N, CA, C and O atoms as a CHARMM CRD file, in Angstrom:
* protein
*
  320
    1    1 MET  N     11.47900  25.55500 -34.55500 PROA 1      0.00000
    2    1 MET  CA    10.46300  24.63900 -35.02300 PROA 1      0.00000
    3    1 MET  C      9.40100  24.49000 -33.93300 PROA 1      0.00000
    4    1 MET  O      9.74200  24.26800 -32.77100 PROA 1      0.00000
    5    2 VAL  N      8.16400  24.60400 -34.27500 PROA 2      0.00000
    6    2 VAL  CA     7.05600  24.50200 -33.33100 PROA 2      0.00000
    7    2 VAL  C      6.41500  23.12500 -33.47700 PROA 2      0.00000
    8    2 VAL  O      6.10500  22.67700 -34.58100 PROA 2      0.00000
    9    3 ASN  N      6.22100  22.45200 -32.30800 PROA 3      0.00000
   10    3 ASN  CA     5.59800  21.13600 -32.30900 PROA 3      0.00000
   11    3 ASN  C      4.18100  21.26900 -31.75800 PROA 3      0.00000
   12    3 ASN  O      4.01500  21.54400 -30.57000 PROA 3      0.00000
   13    4 PRO  N      3.16200  21.08300 -32.58300 PROA 4      0.00000
   14    4 PRO  CA     1.78300  21.27400 -32.13600 PROA 4      0.00000
   15    4 PRO  C      1.32400  20.22700 -31.11000 PROA 4      0.00000
   16    4 PRO  O      0.29500  20.42500 -30.46400 PROA 4      0.00000
   17    5 SER  N      2.05700  19.12300 -30.94600 PROA 5      0.00000
   18    5 SER  CA     1.64000  18.10100 -29.97800 PROA 5      0.00000
   19    5 SER  C      2.00300  18.48600 -28.54700 PROA 5      0.00000
   20    5 SER  O      1.53600  17.85400 -27.59900 PROA 5      0.00000
   21    6 LEU  N      2.83800  19.52400 -28.38200 PROA 6      0.00000
   22    6 LEU  CA     3.17600  19.98600 -27.04200 PROA 6      0.00000
   23    6 LEU  C      2.00500  20.75300 -26.44700 PROA 6      0.00000
   24    6 LEU  O      1.38100  21.57400 -27.11900 PROA 6      0.00000
   25    7 LEU  N      1.71400  20.47600 -25.17800 PROA 7      0.00000
   26    7 LEU  CA     0.64200  21.20400 -24.49600 PROA 7      0.00000
   27    7 LEU  C      1.11800  22.57700 -24.05900 PROA 7      0.00000
   28    7 LEU  O      0.34200  23.53000 -23.99100 PROA 7      0.00000
   29    8 GLY  N      2.39400  22.65900 -23.76700 PROA 8      0.00000
   30    8 GLY  CA     2.98800  23.90500 -23.30300 PROA 8      0.00000
   31    8 GLY  C      4.38400  23.60800 -22.79300 PROA 8      0.00000
   32    8 GLY  O      4.76900  22.44400 -22.69200 PROA 8      0.00000
   33    9 GLY  N      5.14100  24.63200 -22.47300 PROA 9      0.00000
   34    9 GLY  CA     6.50400  24.44300 -22.00800 PROA 9      0.00000
   35    9 GLY  C      7.47600  24.47900 -23.15200 PROA 9      0.00000
   36    9 GLY  O      7.17200  24.97600 -24.23600 PROA 9      0.00000
   37   10 VAL  N      8.66300  23.93900 -22.89600 PROA 10     0.00000
   38   10 VAL  CA     9.73800  24.00000 -23.88900 PROA 10     0.00000
   39   10 VAL  C     10.44900  22.65900 -23.95200 PROA 10     0.00000
   40   10 VAL  O     10.66500  22.00200 -22.93400 PROA 10     0.00000
   41   11 ARG  N     10.80700  22.26700 -25.16600 PROA 11     0.00000
   42   11 ARG  CA    11.63700  21.08200 -25.37300 PROA 11     0.00000
   43   11 ARG  C     12.76200  21.51100 -26.31100 PROA 11     0.00000
   44   11 ARG  O     12.53100  21.90200 -27.45600 PROA 11     0.00000
   45   12 VAL  N     13.99400  21.42400 -25.78700 PROA 12     0.00000
   46   12 VAL  CA    15.14700  21.91300 -26.55500 PROA 12     0.00000
   47   12 VAL  C     16.08500  20.75100 -26.82900 PROA 12     0.00000
   48   12 VAL  O     16.41400  19.97100 -25.93400 PROA 12     0.00000
   49   13 ARG  N     16.51600  20.64800 -28.09800 PROA 13     0.00000
   50   13 ARG  CA    17.48800  19.62800 -28.46400 PROA 13     0.00000
   51   13 ARG  C     18.72400  20.33500 -28.99500 PROA 13     0.00000
   52   13 ARG  O     18.65700  21.13300 -29.93000 PROA 13     0.00000
   53   14 VAL  N     19.87200  20.01500 -28.36700 PROA 14     0.00000
   54   14 VAL  CA    21.15100  20.54400 -28.82900 PROA 14     0.00000
   55   14 VAL  C     22.06200  19.34300 -29.02700 PROA 14     0.00000
   56   14 VAL  O     22.53300  18.74300 -28.06000 PROA 14     0.00000
   57   15 GLY  N     22.30500  18.99900 -30.27500 PROA 15     0.00000
   58   15 GLY  CA    23.09000  17.79600 -30.55600 PROA 15     0.00000
   59   15 GLY  C     22.30500  16.57800 -30.09000 PROA 15     0.00000
   60   15 GLY  O     21.16200  16.36600 -30.49700 PROA 15     0.00000
   61   16 SER  N     22.93800  15.77600 -29.22400 PROA 16     0.00000
   62   16 SER  CA    22.25500  14.58400 -28.69500 PROA 16     0.00000
   63   16 SER  C     21.57600  14.85700 -27.34900 PROA 16     0.00000
   64   16 SER  O     20.91200  13.97900 -26.79700 PROA 16     0.00000
   65   17 ASP  N     21.74600  16.07600 -26.82100 PROA 17     0.00000
   66   17 ASP  CA    21.14000  16.43900 -25.53400 PROA 17     0.00000
   67   17 ASP  C     19.72600  16.97900 -25.74900 PROA 17     0.00000
   68   17 ASP  O     19.47000  17.74300 -26.68000 PROA 17     0.00000
   69   18 VAL  N     18.81500  16.56200 -24.86200 PROA 18     0.00000
   70   18 VAL  CA    17.43600  17.05000 -24.92200 PROA 18     0.00000
   71   18 VAL  C     17.05600  17.54800 -23.53400 PROA 18     0.00000
   72   18 VAL  O     17.18900  16.82300 -22.54900 PROA 18     0.00000
   73   19 TRP  N     16.58900  18.77400 -23.46200 PROA 19     0.00000
   74   19 TRP  CA    16.03400  19.34500 -22.22500 PROA 19     0.00000
   75   19 TRP  C     14.53300  19.43900 -22.44300 PROA 19     0.00000
   76   19 TRP  O     14.04800  20.19500 -23.28600 PROA 19     0.00000
   77   20 ASP  N     13.81100  18.64400 -21.65300 PROA 20     0.00000
   78   20 ASP  CA    12.36900  18.56300 -21.86100 PROA 20     0.00000
   79   20 ASP  C     11.65100  19.18900 -20.67500 PROA 20     0.00000
   80   20 ASP  O     11.58300  18.60800 -19.59100 PROA 20     0.00000
   81   21 GLY  N     11.12300  20.37500 -20.90100 PROA 21     0.00000
   82   21 GLY  CA    10.35000  21.07200 -19.88500 PROA 21     0.00000
   83   21 GLY  C      8.90900  21.22300 -20.32300 PROA 21     0.00000
   84   21 GLY  O      8.22300  22.17400 -19.94800 PROA 21     0.00000
   85   22 SER  N      8.45200  20.25300 -21.13500 PROA 22     0.00000
   86   22 SER  CA     7.08400  20.35900 -21.65000 PROA 22     0.00000
   87   22 SER  C      6.08000  19.97500 -20.56800 PROA 22     0.00000
   88   22 SER  O      6.38200  19.19800 -19.66200 PROA 22     0.00000
   89   23 VAL  N      4.89900  20.52900 -20.68500 PROA 23     0.00000
   90   23 VAL  CA     3.82300  20.22300 -19.73700 PROA 23     0.00000
   91   23 VAL  C      3.44900  18.75100 -19.84100 PROA 23     0.00000
   92   23 VAL  O      3.17900  18.11100 -18.82500 PROA 23     0.00000
   93   24 ARG  N      3.43000  18.21300 -21.03500 PROA 24     0.00000
   94   24 ARG  CA     3.09300  16.80300 -21.23600 PROA 24     0.00000
   95   24 ARG  C      4.05700  15.90800 -20.45000 PROA 24     0.00000
   96   24 ARG  O      3.61800  14.99000 -19.75700 PROA 24     0.00000
   97   25 THR  N      5.35300  16.16500 -20.55100 PROA 25     0.00000
   98   25 THR  CA     6.34200  15.35700 -19.83800 PROA 25     0.00000
   99   25 THR  C      6.19600  15.52200 -18.33400 PROA 25     0.00000
  100   25 THR  O      6.30700  14.55100 -17.58600 PROA 25     0.00000
  101   26 ARG  N      5.94800  16.74400 -17.89200 PROA 26     0.00000
  102   26 ARG  CA     5.74900  16.97300 -16.45800 PROA 26     0.00000
  103   26 ARG  C      4.52300  16.22300 -15.95000 PROA 26     0.00000
  104   26 ARG  O      4.55900  15.65000 -14.86100 PROA 26     0.00000
  105   27 LEU  N      3.44800  16.21900 -16.71800 PROA 27     0.00000
  106   27 LEU  CA     2.24400  15.48800 -16.32100 PROA 27     0.00000
  107   27 LEU  C      2.49500  13.98000 -16.31000 PROA 27     0.00000
  108   27 LEU  O      2.00800  13.27700 -15.42400 PROA 27     0.00000
  109   28 GLU  N      3.24600  13.48500 -17.28300 PROA 28     0.00000
  110   28 GLU  CA     3.56900  12.05800 -17.31400 PROA 28     0.00000
  111   28 GLU  C      4.42200  11.66700 -16.11200 PROA 28     0.00000
  112   28 GLU  O      4.20900  10.61200 -15.51600 PROA 28     0.00000
  113   29 ARG  N      5.38600  12.51200 -15.75400 PROA 29     0.00000
  114   29 ARG  CA     6.21900  12.23600 -14.56900 PROA 29     0.00000
  115   29 ARG  C      5.38100  12.26400 -13.30000 PROA 29     0.00000
  116   29 ARG  O      5.54600  11.41100 -12.42800 PROA 29     0.00000
  117   30 LEU  N      4.49200  13.22700 -13.19000 PROA 30     0.00000
  118   30 LEU  CA     3.62100  13.32400 -12.02500 PROA 30     0.00000
  119   30 LEU  C      2.72800  12.08400 -11.92800 PROA 30     0.00000
  120   30 LEU  O      2.53900  11.53500 -10.84300 PROA 30     0.00000
  121   31 GLN  N      2.18700  11.65100 -13.05600 PROA 31     0.00000
  122   31 GLN  CA     1.34700  10.45300 -13.07900 PROA 31     0.00000
  123   31 GLN  C      2.15200   9.24000 -12.60900 PROA 31     0.00000
  124   31 GLN  O      1.65000   8.43400 -11.82600 PROA 31     0.00000
  125   32 GLN  N      3.38800   9.10200 -13.07700 PROA 32     0.00000
  126   32 GLN  CA     4.23700   7.97600 -12.68200 PROA 32     0.00000
  127   32 GLN  C      4.56000   8.03800 -11.19800 PROA 32     0.00000
  128   32 GLN  O      4.52900   7.01300 -10.51600 PROA 32     0.00000
  129   33 GLN  N      4.87000   9.22900 -10.68400 PROA 33     0.00000
  130   33 GLN  CA     5.18100   9.37700  -9.26800 PROA 33     0.00000
  131   33 GLN  C      3.98000   9.03600  -8.40000 PROA 33     0.00000
  132   33 GLN  O      4.13200   8.37800  -7.37200 PROA 33     0.00000
  133   34 LEU  N      2.79000   9.47200  -8.79600 PROA 34     0.00000
  134   34 LEU  CA     1.58700   9.14900  -8.04100 PROA 34     0.00000
  135   34 LEU  C      1.29200   7.65200  -8.07800 PROA 34     0.00000
  136   34 LEU  O      0.86000   7.07000  -7.08300 PROA 34     0.00000
  137   35 SER  N      1.53000   7.04100  -9.22700 PROA 35     0.00000
  138   35 SER  CA     1.33300   5.60200  -9.35300 PROA 35     0.00000
  139   35 SER  C      2.30300   4.85500  -8.43600 PROA 35     0.00000
  140   35 SER  O      1.91600   3.90800  -7.75200 PROA 35     0.00000
  141   36 ASN  N      3.56900   5.29200  -8.42800 PROA 36     0.00000
  142   36 ASN  CA     4.56300   4.66100  -7.55800 PROA 36     0.00000
  143   36 ASN  C      4.18900   4.84300  -6.09300 PROA 36     0.00000
  144   36 ASN  O      4.32400   3.91800  -5.29200 PROA 36     0.00000
  145   37 LEU  N      3.72300   6.02100  -5.75200 PROA 37     0.00000
  146   37 LEU  CA     3.33600   6.31000  -4.37600 PROA 37     0.00000
  147   37 LEU  C      2.15100   5.44400  -3.95400 PROA 37     0.00000
  148   37 LEU  O      2.12100   4.92200  -2.84000 PROA 37     0.00000
  149   38 THR  N      1.18400   5.29900  -4.84500 PROA 38     0.00000
  150   38 THR  CA     0.01600   4.46600  -4.55100 PROA 38     0.00000
  151   38 THR  C      0.43700   3.02000  -4.35800 PROA 38     0.00000
  152   38 THR  O     -0.00800   2.36300  -3.41700 PROA 38     0.00000
  153   39 ASN  N      1.29900   2.51400  -5.24800 PROA 39     0.00000
  154   39 ASN  CA     1.78200   1.14300  -5.12000 PROA 39     0.00000
  155   39 ASN  C      2.54800   0.95900  -3.82000 PROA 39     0.00000
  156   39 ASN  O      2.36700  -0.04700  -3.13500 PROA 39     0.00000
  157   40 TYR  N      3.39400   1.90900  -3.47200 PROA 40     0.00000
  158   40 TYR  CA     4.17100   1.83200  -2.23600 PROA 40     0.00000
  159   40 TYR  C      3.23100   1.81400  -1.03900 PROA 40     0.00000
  160   40 TYR  O      3.40500   1.02200  -0.11300 PROA 40     0.00000
  161   41 HSD  N      2.23500   2.69100  -1.06300 PROA 41     0.00000
  162   41 HSD  CA     1.29500   2.77100   0.05600 PROA 41     0.00000
  163   41 HSD  C      0.53000   1.46100   0.21800 PROA 41     0.00000
  164   41 HSD  O      0.34000   0.98100   1.33600 PROA 41     0.00000
  165   42 GLU  N      0.09400   0.88900  -0.89400 PROA 42     0.00000
  166   42 GLU  CA    -0.63800  -0.37500  -0.82400 PROA 42     0.00000
  167   42 GLU  C      0.24000  -1.48200  -0.25400 PROA 42     0.00000
  168   42 GLU  O     -0.24200  -2.32300   0.50500 PROA 42     0.00000
  169   43 GLN  N      1.51100  -1.49200  -0.60700 PROA 43     0.00000
  170   43 GLN  CA     2.41200  -2.53600  -0.12200 PROA 43     0.00000
  171   43 GLN  C      2.80400  -2.32900   1.33000 PROA 43     0.00000
  172   43 GLN  O      3.04500  -3.30200   2.04400 PROA 43     0.00000
  173   44 HSD  N      2.87300  -1.08500   1.78100 PROA 44     0.00000
  174   44 HSD  CA     3.37300  -0.79600   3.12100 PROA 44     0.00000
  175   44 HSD  C      2.31900  -0.19100   4.04000 PROA 44     0.00000
  176   44 HSD  O      2.64400   0.41500   5.06100 PROA 44     0.00000
  177   45 SER  N      1.07300  -0.36000   3.67200 PROA 45     0.00000
  178   45 SER  CA    -0.00100   0.25200   4.45100 PROA 45     0.00000
  179   45 SER  C     -0.10400  -0.38800   5.82500 PROA 45     0.00000
  180   45 SER  O     -0.22100  -1.60800   5.94700 PROA 45     0.00000
  181   46 GLY  N     -0.05900   0.43300   6.84300 PROA 46     0.00000
  182   46 GLY  CA    -0.20000  -0.05900   8.20200 PROA 46     0.00000
  183   46 GLY  C     -1.57500  -0.63600   8.44400 PROA 46     0.00000
  184   46 GLY  O     -1.74200  -1.53600   9.26800 PROA 46     0.00000
  185   47 ARG  N     -2.56200  -0.12100   7.72800 PROA 47     0.00000
  186   47 ARG  CA    -3.92000  -0.62400   7.90800 PROA 47     0.00000
  187   47 ARG  C     -3.99500  -2.09000   7.53700 PROA 47     0.00000
  188   47 ARG  O     -4.61300  -2.87300   8.25800 PROA 47     0.00000
  189   48 ASN  N     -3.38700  -2.48000   6.44100 PROA 48     0.00000
  190   48 ASN  CA    -3.44000  -3.87400   6.02200 PROA 48     0.00000
  191   48 ASN  C     -2.70700  -4.76600   7.01300 PROA 48     0.00000
  192   48 ASN  O     -3.20800  -5.82700   7.38600 PROA 48     0.00000
  193   49 ARG  N     -1.52600  -4.34300   7.43800 PROA 49     0.00000
  194   49 ARG  CA    -0.76600  -5.14200   8.39600 PROA 49     0.00000
  195   49 ARG  C     -1.50200  -5.21800   9.71600 PROA 49     0.00000
  196   49 ARG  O     -1.59200  -6.29000  10.31500 PROA 49     0.00000
  197   50 ASN  N     -2.03400  -4.08700  10.18400 PROA 50     0.00000
  198   50 ASN  CA    -2.73900  -4.07500  11.45500 PROA 50     0.00000
  199   50 ASN  C     -4.01000  -4.91400  11.38700 PROA 50     0.00000
  200   50 ASN  O     -4.36600  -5.58100  12.35800 PROA 50     0.00000
  201   51 ALA  N     -4.68600  -4.88500  10.26100 PROA 51     0.00000
  202   51 ALA  CA    -5.89900  -5.69500  10.11700 PROA 51     0.00000
  203   51 ALA  C     -5.54400  -7.17100  10.22200 PROA 51     0.00000
  204   51 ALA  O     -6.25800  -7.94000  10.86700 PROA 51     0.00000
  205   52 ASN  N     -4.44100  -7.56900   9.58900 PROA 52     0.00000
  206   52 ASN  CA    -4.01300  -8.96100   9.68000 PROA 52     0.00000
  207   52 ASN  C     -3.64100  -9.32000  11.11200 PROA 52     0.00000
  208   52 ASN  O     -3.99100 -10.39700  11.59400 PROA 52     0.00000
  209   53 ARG  N     -2.93100  -8.41900  11.79500 PROA 53     0.00000
  210   53 ARG  CA    -2.55900  -8.68200  13.18200 PROA 53     0.00000
  211   53 ARG  C     -3.79200  -8.79700  14.05500 PROA 53     0.00000
  212   53 ARG  O     -3.88700  -9.69000  14.89700 PROA 53     0.00000
  213   54 ARG  N     -4.74500  -7.88300  13.85000 PROA 54     0.00000
  214   54 ARG  CA    -5.96600  -7.93400  14.65700 PROA 54     0.00000
  215   54 ARG  C     -6.69300  -9.24600  14.42700 PROA 54     0.00000
  216   54 ARG  O     -7.18300  -9.86300  15.37300 PROA 54     0.00000
  217   55 SER  N     -6.76400  -9.67400  13.18100 PROA 55     0.00000
  218   55 SER  CA    -7.43100 -10.92300  12.86000 PROA 55     0.00000
  219   55 SER  C     -6.71000 -12.09300  13.52600 PROA 55     0.00000
  220   55 SER  O     -7.35100 -12.97500  14.09800 PROA 55     0.00000
  221   56 GLN  N     -5.38200 -12.10100  13.45300 PROA 56     0.00000
  222   56 GLN  CA    -4.60900 -13.16900  14.08100 PROA 56     0.00000
  223   56 GLN  C     -4.76900 -13.12700  15.59500 PROA 56     0.00000
  224   56 GLN  O     -4.91600 -14.17200  16.22800 PROA 56     0.00000
  225   57 ASN  N     -4.74400 -11.93300  16.18400 PROA 57     0.00000
  226   57 ASN  CA    -4.92200 -11.79900  17.62600 PROA 57     0.00000
  227   57 ASN  C     -6.31100 -12.27600  18.03900 PROA 57     0.00000
  228   57 ASN  O     -6.46700 -12.95700  19.05200 PROA 57     0.00000
  229   58 HSD  N     -7.31400 -11.91400  17.24600 PROA 58     0.00000
  230   58 HSD  CA    -8.68100 -12.33200  17.55700 PROA 58     0.00000
  231   58 HSD  C     -8.78400 -13.85700  17.52100 PROA 58     0.00000
  232   58 HSD  O     -9.38600 -14.46500  18.40600 PROA 58     0.00000
  233   59 ASP  N     -8.19300 -14.47200  16.49100 PROA 59     0.00000
  234   59 ASP  CA    -8.21600 -15.93400  16.39000 PROA 59     0.00000
  235   59 ASP  C     -7.50100 -16.56400  17.57600 PROA 59     0.00000
  236   59 ASP  O     -7.96700 -17.56100  18.12800 PROA 59     0.00000
  237   60 HSD  N     -6.37300 -15.98500  17.96600 PROA 60     0.00000
  238   60 HSD  CA    -5.60800 -16.51000  19.09500 PROA 60     0.00000
  239   60 HSD  C     -6.41200 -16.37100  20.39400 PROA 60     0.00000
  240   60 HSD  O     -6.48000 -17.30900  21.18800 PROA 60     0.00000
  241   61 GLN  N     -7.00900 -15.21600  20.60200 PROA 61     0.00000
  242   61 GLN  CA    -7.80200 -15.00200  21.81400 PROA 61     0.00000
  243   61 GLN  C     -8.99300 -15.95200  21.85700 PROA 61     0.00000
  244   61 GLN  O     -9.34900 -16.47200  22.91400 PROA 61     0.00000
  245   62 ARG  N     -9.59100 -16.16700  20.72200 PROA 62     0.00000
  246   62 ARG  CA   -10.73500 -17.07500  20.66000 PROA 62     0.00000
  247   62 ARG  C    -10.30100 -18.49800  20.99800 PROA 62     0.00000
  248   62 ARG  O    -10.98900 -19.20000  21.73900 PROA 62     0.00000
  249   63 ALA  N     -9.16900 -18.92000  20.45900 PROA 63     0.00000
  250   63 ALA  CA    -8.65000 -20.25500  20.75600 PROA 63     0.00000
  251   63 ALA  C     -8.31300 -20.38700  22.23800 PROA 63     0.00000
  252   63 ALA  O     -8.56700 -21.42500  22.85000 PROA 63     0.00000
  253   64 MET  N     -7.74200 -19.33200  22.80900 PROA 64     0.00000
  254   64 MET  CA    -7.41100 -19.35700  24.23600 PROA 64     0.00000
  255   64 MET  C     -8.68600 -19.43600  25.07100 PROA 64     0.00000
  256   64 MET  O     -8.71500 -20.14200  26.08000 PROA 64     0.00000
  257   65 SER  N     -9.72700 -18.73500  24.67500 PROA 65     0.00000
  258   65 SER  CA   -10.99200 -18.76000  25.40100 PROA 65     0.00000
  259   65 SER  C    -11.60700 -20.15100  25.36200 PROA 65     0.00000
  260   65 SER  O    -12.10100 -20.64600  26.37500 PROA 65     0.00000
  261   66 VAL  N    -11.57700 -20.77800  24.19400 PROA 66     0.00000
  262   66 VAL  CA   -12.11400 -22.13000  24.06000 PROA 66     0.00000
  263   66 VAL  C    -11.30000 -23.09000  24.90800 PROA 66     0.00000
  264   66 VAL  O    -11.85400 -23.95000  25.59300 PROA 66     0.00000
  265   67 SER  N     -9.98500 -22.94100  24.86100 PROA 67     0.00000
  266   67 SER  CA    -9.10800 -23.79600  25.66400 PROA 67     0.00000
  267   67 SER  C     -9.39000 -23.60900  27.15200 PROA 67     0.00000
  268   67 SER  O     -9.46600 -24.58700  27.89500 PROA 67     0.00000
  269   68 PHE  N     -9.54300 -22.38300  27.58500 PROA 68     0.00000
  270   68 PHE  CA    -9.82800 -22.09700  28.99400 PROA 68     0.00000
  271   68 PHE  C    -11.17900 -22.68500  29.39900 PROA 68     0.00000
  272   68 PHE  O    -11.31900 -23.25900  30.47900 PROA 68     0.00000
  273   69 ALA  N    -12.15600 -22.53700  28.52900 PROA 69     0.00000
  274   69 ALA  CA   -13.48900 -23.07500  28.81800 PROA 69     0.00000
  275   69 ALA  C    -13.42800 -24.59300  28.96700 PROA 69     0.00000
  276   69 ALA  O    -14.06900 -25.15200  29.85600 PROA 69     0.00000
  277   70 LYS  N    -12.66500 -25.26200  28.10800 PROA 70     0.00000
  278   70 LYS  CA   -12.51700 -26.71600  28.20900 PROA 70     0.00000
  279   70 LYS  C    -11.85600 -27.09400  29.53200 PROA 70     0.00000
  280   70 LYS  O    -12.27000 -28.04600  30.19200 PROA 70     0.00000
  281   71 GLN  N    -10.82400 -26.34000  29.91200 PROA 71     0.00000
  282   71 GLN  CA   -10.13500 -26.62700  31.18100 PROA 71     0.00000
  283   71 GLN  C    -11.08200 -26.45800  32.36100 PROA 71     0.00000
  284   71 GLN  O    -11.06100 -27.26400  33.29100 PROA 71     0.00000
  285   72 VAL  N    -11.91000 -25.42400  32.33400 PROA 72     0.00000
  286   72 VAL  CA   -12.86800 -25.19300  33.41500 PROA 72     0.00000
  287   72 VAL  C    -13.88500 -26.32500  33.46500 PROA 72     0.00000
  288   72 VAL  O    -14.23900 -26.79600  34.54600 PROA 72     0.00000
  289   73 MET  N    -14.35600 -26.76500  32.30100 PROA 73     0.00000
  290   73 MET  CA   -15.33800 -27.85200  32.24900 PROA 73     0.00000
  291   73 MET  C    -14.73800 -29.14300  32.78700 PROA 73     0.00000
  292   73 MET  O    -15.39800 -29.87000  33.52900 PROA 73     0.00000
  293   74 VAL  N    -13.48500 -29.43800  32.41800 PROA 74     0.00000
  294   74 VAL  CA   -12.81700 -30.63100  32.91300 PROA 74     0.00000
  295   74 VAL  C    -12.63000 -30.53000  34.41700 PROA 74     0.00000
  296   74 VAL  O    -12.85000 -31.50100  35.14100 PROA 74     0.00000
  297   75 SER  N    -12.22900 -29.37200  34.88300 PROA 75     0.00000
  298   75 SER  CA   -12.02600 -29.15100  36.31100 PROA 75     0.00000
  299   75 SER  C    -13.33200 -29.35600  37.07800 PROA 75     0.00000
  300   75 SER  O    -13.34800 -30.00300  38.12500 PROA 75     0.00000
  301   76 LEU  N    -14.41500 -28.80800  36.55600 PROA 76     0.00000
  302   76 LEU  CA   -15.70500 -28.96500  37.22700 PROA 76     0.00000
  303   76 LEU  C    -16.16300 -30.42100  37.20800 PROA 76     0.00000
  304   76 LEU  O    -16.73400 -30.91100  38.18200 PROA 76     0.00000
  305   77 ALA  N    -15.91100 -31.10900  36.09400 PROA 77     0.00000
  306   77 ALA  CA   -16.29700 -32.51500  35.97600 PROA 77     0.00000
  307   77 ALA  C    -15.52100 -33.36000  36.97200 PROA 77     0.00000
  308   77 ALA  O    -16.07600 -34.29400  37.55100 PROA 77     0.00000
  309   78 LEU  N    -14.24600 -33.04900  37.18200 PROA 78     0.00000
  310   78 LEU  CA   -13.43200 -33.81200  38.13200 PROA 78     0.00000
  311   78 LEU  C    -13.89600 -33.58800  39.56000 PROA 78     0.00000
  312   78 LEU  O    -13.80100 -34.48800  40.39500 PROA 78     0.00000
  313   79 LYS  N    -14.40100 -32.38500  39.84800 PROA 79     0.00000
  314   79 LYS  CA   -14.86000 -32.06000  41.21000 PROA 79     0.00000
  315   79 LYS  C    -16.19900 -32.71300  41.49900 PROA 79     0.00000
  316   79 LYS  O    -16.52200 -32.95200  42.66200 PROA 79     0.00000
  317   80 ALA  N    -16.98000 -33.00400  40.48200 PROA 80     0.00000
  318   80 ALA  CA   -18.33200 -33.52700  40.68800 PROA 80     0.00000
  319   80 ALA  C    -18.33300 -34.98900  41.02800 PROA 80     0.00000
  320   80 ALA  O    -19.39600 -35.57500  41.23100 PROA 80     0.00000
């Protein structure tokens, strides 16, 4: 029996067993794998984590600089 909806390949059914080697199924599996890979990459991307760390480090360094500047100003005021 020929199925015109198949793009190519072979789909064999023997009893309740189905061996699907059709191009359509292979493309669908590839699409799913790429989607999973993209989702995994987005969740585990080092760029996103590093960007957050850099932002947190920058905020921390800025706070330390402001704190240091205040300490220097207080120190100078006490000396005057």
